[in-house]
SETORFI-579109 format. One record per residue (C-alpha): residue number from 1; x negated, y, z; residue in one letter. Coordinates in Angstrom, 2 decimals. Each point is the difference from the previous one (the first is absolute). Layout:
BEGIN
+-----+---------+---------+---------+---+
|   k |    east |   north |      up | r |
+-----+---------+---------+---------+---+
| NUM |       X |       Y |       Z | A |
...
+-----+---------+---------+---------+---+
END
This chain:
BEGIN
+-----+---------+---------+---------+---+
|   k |    east |   north |      up | r |
+-----+---------+---------+---------+---+
|   1 |    0.00 |    0.00 |    0.00 | X |
|   2 |   -2.89 |    2.39 |    0.72 | X |
|   3 |   -1.32 |   -0.46 |   -3.55 | X |
|   4 |    3.44 |    0.80 |   -1.38 | X |
|   5 |    0.28 |    3.16 |    2.13 | X |
|   6 |   -3.48 |    1.11 |   -1.11 | X |
|   7 |    0.94 |   -0.60 |   -3.63 | X |
|   8 |    3.16 |    2.07 |    0.44 | X |
|   9 |   -1.98 |    2.84 |    1.56 | X |
|  10 |   -2.48 |   -0.08 |   -2.87 | X |
|  11 |    2.81 |    0.04 |   -2.55 | X |
|  12 |    1.15 |    3.24 |    1.62 | X |
|  13 |   -3.57 |    1.31 |   -0.12 | X |
|  14 |   -0.30 |   -0.98 |   -3.68 | X |
|  15 |    3.14 |    2.04 |   -0.75 | X |
|  16 |   -1.47 |    2.96 |    1.85 | X |
|  17 |   -3.20 |   -0.28 |   -2.04 | X |
|  18 |    2.14 |    0.17 |   -3.13 | X |
|  19 |    1.28 |    3.37 |    1.19 | X |
|  20 |   -3.28 |    1.15 |    1.57 | X |
|  21 |   -3.18 |   -1.69 |   -1.28 | X |
|  22 |   -2.06 |    2.04 |    2.50 | X |
|  23 |    1.02 |   -2.58 |    2.61 | X |
|  24 |   -2.73 |   -2.23 |   -1.42 | X |
|  25 |   -2.58 |    2.68 |    0.86 | X |
|  26 |    1.43 |    0.26 |    3.51 | X |
|  27 |   -0.28 |   -3.77 |    0.37 | X |
|  28 |   -3.66 |    0.28 |   -1.06 | X |
|  29 |   -0.56 |    2.49 |    2.82 | X |
|  30 |    1.79 |   -2.30 |    2.43 | X |
|  31 |   -2.19 |   -2.90 |   -1.15 | X |
|  32 |   -3.13 |    2.12 |    0.42 | X |
|  33 |    0.97 |    0.70 |    3.62 | X |
|  34 |    0.69 |   -3.71 |    0.61 | X |
|  35 |   -3.20 |   -1.08 |   -1.71 | X |
|  36 |   -2.05 |    1.68 |    2.71 | X |
|  37 |    1.56 |   -2.31 |    2.56 | X |
|  38 |    0.16 |   -3.09 |   -2.23 | X |
|  39 |   -3.26 |    0.40 |   -1.92 | X |
|  40 |   -0.97 |   -3.22 |   -1.74 | X |
|  41 |    3.51 |   -1.51 |    0.03 | X |
|  42 |    1.12 |   -1.41 |   -3.35 | X |
|  43 |    3.35 |    1.79 |    0.05 | X |
|  44 |   -1.75 |    3.40 |   -0.12 | X |
|  45 |   -1.75 |   -0.87 |   -3.27 | X |
|  46 |    3.10 |   -1.70 |   -1.41 | X |
|  47 |    2.23 |    2.99 |    0.75 | X |
|  48 |   -2.63 |    2.30 |   -1.45 | X |
|  49 |    0.16 |   -2.04 |   -3.23 | X |
|  50 |    3.81 |    0.20 |   -0.08 | X |
|  51 |    0.06 |    3.74 |    0.71 | X |
|  52 |   -2.59 |    0.66 |   -2.70 | X |
|  53 |    2.47 |   -1.01 |   -2.68 | X |
|  54 |    2.59 |    2.24 |   -1.73 | X |
|  55 |    3.15 |    0.71 |    2.08 | X |
|  56 |    2.14 |   -2.21 |   -2.27 | X |
|  57 |   -2.31 |   -2.95 |    0.69 | X |
|  58 |   -0.07 |    0.79 |    3.73 | X |
|  59 |    3.82 |   -0.07 |   -0.01 | X |
|  60 |    0.05 |   -3.43 |   -1.67 | X |
|  61 |   -2.62 |   -1.38 |    2.40 | X |
|  62 |    1.88 |    1.30 |    3.06 | X |
|  63 |    3.10 |   -1.94 |   -1.00 | X |
|  64 |   -1.78 |   -3.12 |   -1.20 | X |
|  65 |    0.95 |   -3.24 |    1.72 | X |
|  66 |   -3.39 |   -1.59 |   -0.56 | X |
|  67 |   -1.95 |   -1.37 |    2.94 | X |
|  68 |   -2.65 |    2.71 |   -0.09 | X |
|  69 |    2.49 |    2.86 |    0.26 | X |
|  70 |    2.05 |   -1.81 |    2.64 | X |
|  71 |   -3.18 |   -0.11 |    2.08 | X |
|  72 |   -1.06 |    3.57 |   -0.83 | X |
|  73 |    3.36 |    1.49 |    0.93 | X |
|  74 |   -0.83 |   -0.94 |    3.61 | X |
|  75 |   -2.79 |    2.61 |   -0.01 | X |
|  76 |    1.60 |    2.58 |   -2.27 | X |
|  77 |   -1.49 |    3.50 |    0.02 | X |
|  78 |    3.37 |    1.31 |   -1.20 | X |
|  79 |    1.71 |   -0.63 |    3.32 | X |
|  80 |   -2.34 |    2.49 |    1.68 | X |
|  81 |   -0.25 |    2.40 |   -2.95 | X |
|  82 |    1.20 |    3.55 |    0.31 | X |
|  83 |    3.39 |    0.46 |   -1.67 | X |
|  84 |    1.24 |   -3.52 |    0.68 | X |
|  85 |    2.07 |   -0.41 |    3.10 | X |
|  86 |    1.35 |   -3.26 |    1.32 | X |
|  87 |    0.46 |    1.33 |    3.52 | X |
|  88 |    3.75 |    0.41 |   -0.47 | X |
|  89 |    1.51 |   -2.72 |    2.21 | X |
|  90 |    3.15 |   -0.26 |   -2.09 | X |
|  91 |   -2.00 |   -0.58 |   -3.18 | X |
|  92 |   -2.21 |   -2.62 |    1.66 | X |
|  93 |    3.07 |   -1.81 |    1.37 | X |
|  94 |    1.61 |   -0.02 |   -3.47 | X |
|  95 |   -3.19 |   -1.42 |   -1.53 | X |
|  96 |   -0.30 |   -2.72 |    2.67 | X |
|  97 |    3.70 |   -0.94 |   -0.26 | X |
|  98 |   -0.26 |   -0.25 |   -3.78 | X |
|  99 |   -3.21 |   -2.05 |    0.28 | X |
| 100 |    1.70 |   -2.31 |    2.48 | X |
| 101 |    2.97 |   -0.51 |   -2.35 | X |
| 102 |   -2.34 |   -0.76 |   -2.89 | X |
| 103 |   -2.04 |   -2.44 |    2.11 | X |
| 104 |    3.16 |   -1.78 |    1.17 | X |
| 105 |    1.29 |   -0.28 |   -3.57 | X |
| 106 |   -3.36 |   -1.38 |   -1.08 | X |
| 107 |    0.10 |   -2.71 |    2.68 | X |
| 108 |    3.56 |   -0.96 |   -0.95 | X |
| 109 |   -0.99 |   -0.10 |   -3.68 | X |
| 110 |   -3.03 |   -2.18 |    0.78 | X |
| 111 |    2.16 |   -2.40 |    2.01 | X |
| 112 |    2.51 |   -0.36 |   -2.81 | X |
| 113 |   -2.83 |   -0.62 |   -2.48 | X |
| 114 |   -1.52 |   -2.91 |    1.93 | X |
| 115 |   -0.10 |   -3.22 |   -2.02 | X |
| 116 |    2.48 |   -2.62 |    1.03 | X |
| 117 |   -1.38 |   -3.24 |    1.36 | X |
| 118 |    1.54 |   -3.10 |   -1.52 | X |
| 119 |    1.26 |   -2.52 |    2.56 | X |
+-----+---------+---------+---------+---+
END
């Protein structure tokens, strides 16, 4: 469920980048601040690579469901970037409720897709 909530947050961020590409620059500044504390960590280099791409590519990467981006969203510089605010409790609750619904539907779907065992 946490991965789903992070994906939802990054979809919102990707939309904001579409309206304001300067958010990518703000995320770079956020990453630079974090890199002082986490120097040598792989995610710093990986985020730097992502943020060095054109905004349209950054938007696609943010919403990608691949394993790398699922992992990177856990250390996203966008969450701490200036101009992006997820401090609104109501918004966070809506995201978590939606993520929970999606996770529950996924489990139900997986259970209905299980192969039947012949007896």
